[in-house]
N, C-alpha and C positions, 0 to 999 in steps of 0.2 A: 602139419596134418595130424601127427600123433597127438598133439595137444588138443586139437579140435575133437578128435575121436574120444579122447579121455574125458573132455568136458561134457560131451553128449552122453557118454555112458554113466556119468555121475550127476546127471541132471537133477535127480531128486535131492541130492545133497546140496547142489548149488542153489536151488530154489528155497532152501530152508532159511527163514528169517531168524537166524540164530546169532548169538554172540560169536565172535571170531574163534574163540577157543573151542566151542562146541562144533563149529563147522569143520575145524581142522581135525578134531577127534573123529567126527563122522567120516571125513575124507580118509583118514588113516584106516579106520575099520573097514570101510568099503574097499580099500586096496588090500586088506588082509595083512597089514604090517603091524609090528609091535613098536613100542616107543624106542626100543634098542635099535631096531632096524632103521627107523627114521633118524635117530641120532647118528648112526653110521653114515647115512646118506647126506645129512646136512652139516655135520660137524658140531651141532648144537647138543648140549648135555641133556641127558635123559631127564634130570630134575627140572631144567629150564623148559623143556618141551611139555613136561607134566604140568608145570605152573601155567603155561600158555593155555593148554587144553582145559584147565580148571578155572580159567579166567582170573587167575591170581596175578599174573604178570602181563603187562602191556607189551606185546611183541614189537620189536624194532622192525623198520622197513627191511633191513638186511635179513633179519630172521624170516620175515614173510617171503622174501625173495628166495631164500634157501629152501624153505618149505615148499613153495610153489614148484621150484625146480625138481625137488624130490618126488613130487606127485605128477610131474609132467603136465602142469596146468599153468596158465598165465597168472601174473599177479592180479590182473583185473578180474579173473574168475573168482578170487577169494572175496570180492566185494559184491554185495547185492546191488544190482545195477541195471539201469536202462541206457547205459552209455552207448552212444552211436560211434562206430568206428568204420574205417574204410573210406571210400571216395566221398568227396564233398567236405563240408565244414567240420564233420566229425573228426577229421585228421588234426584239426587245429583249435577247435572251439568246443567248450562244454557248456551247454545251456543249463540254467539252474535246475530245471526239472529232470535233467538227464544225468545228474551226478550219481556216481556209485556211492553207496552208503553202507557203513558197517559199524556196529557197536563192538569195539575191540575188547573191552573189559567193562564191567558195570560202571556206568557213569561217564564213559569216554566214547564219543561218537566221532567217526571220521567221515568226511564227505570228500570225494575225489574231485579235485579241480583240474587235474591234468587230463588231456585227451588220451594219453598213452602211458600206462603204468609200466610198460616194458622199456621205456626210455631211461636215460641217465638222470633226469631231473623229475622229481615227483612233487606235486603241490596238493596240499590238503587244507580243509577247514576243520579244525578240531574243536569240539565243544566239550568242556569239562564241567560236569555237574558239581554242585557243592559236595565236598568231601572226596571227590574222585582223585585218584593218583595212579601214576604209571607203574608203581610197584614200590615195595619197601626197600629194595636194594637198587643201586645204580647199575646201568648197563653201558657197554661201549662196543663199538663196531666200526668198520671202515666207512668213510664218507664224510659228509658235512651237513649241517643243519642250520637253518635260519628261520626266523618267524617274526610276526607282528601281532601283538595283542590288540584285537579289534574291540573287545568289550570285556568287562569284568577284570579279575585279577588272577594271577597264578604265581606260584613259587617255583623257580627253576634252580635245581641243585646241580652244580658243576664241580666235580671233585669234592673238596671240603668246604666250598663256599655256597651260600644260598642267596638268591636274588628275587626280591618281590617285584613283579612286573605288572603294571597297570595299563589300561587302555591307552594306546599310542606308543607304548614302549616296544622296542624290538631287540632282537638278539641274534647272535651267530656264533657257532662253535664247531670245532672238529668233533665228529661223532666218536672219535677214539677217546675223548675225554669222558670219564664216567659221568653219567647224567641220569636224572630222573626229574619228575615234576608233579605238582599237585595243585588242587584248588582247595584252600582251607577257609574259604569264605562262604557266605550264605547265598551267593548269587552265581549263576552259570558264567563261565568264561569262554570266549571264542577266540581262537588263535588261528591265523593263516600260517601254515607251517610248510616250509620247503625243505626237501631232503634230496641231496645230490649223492647218487650212489655209483657214479661212473668209475670209482676206484674199487668196487667190490667184485 
């Protein structure tokens, strides 16, 4: 109930078609919190939160989960969405036109394929525009990730290794392995990305 009330009281923020960083910044300001206070609530560093708010770093699903908890909103609230939930097929099925959508950082768009972002397994369609990257430094967190490159190409960095992945290639790794990714080609890349966060 508290989450529902919070979401309604911040409706004007939730309806803003902004990059994720700006939405989180607006949410923080609406709550009257400083970066230091959000850092204390989430365990995320002030510098990392600042990079997320300025759309410099691509926030991990773990980071988004921690941020959502800090503001007492659901993960789904962070995504611009017409997602149906509750009784009926919305508990199990996401129609193409009902996907939650968010531009996390410039050039990276996430479409939510999971009916429930509060569950342990989250599925996304990630589009990387030419030149888009998750950040200049690798991140790590609890959980596991796997994906399939549907079209285009991407470079996946895991620890000190880099892997060029093309359409039809797939991957899986522990999210505790430092990782980042980018599209260094002239064509968009689309990846179906699965994130398991049951261990967070």
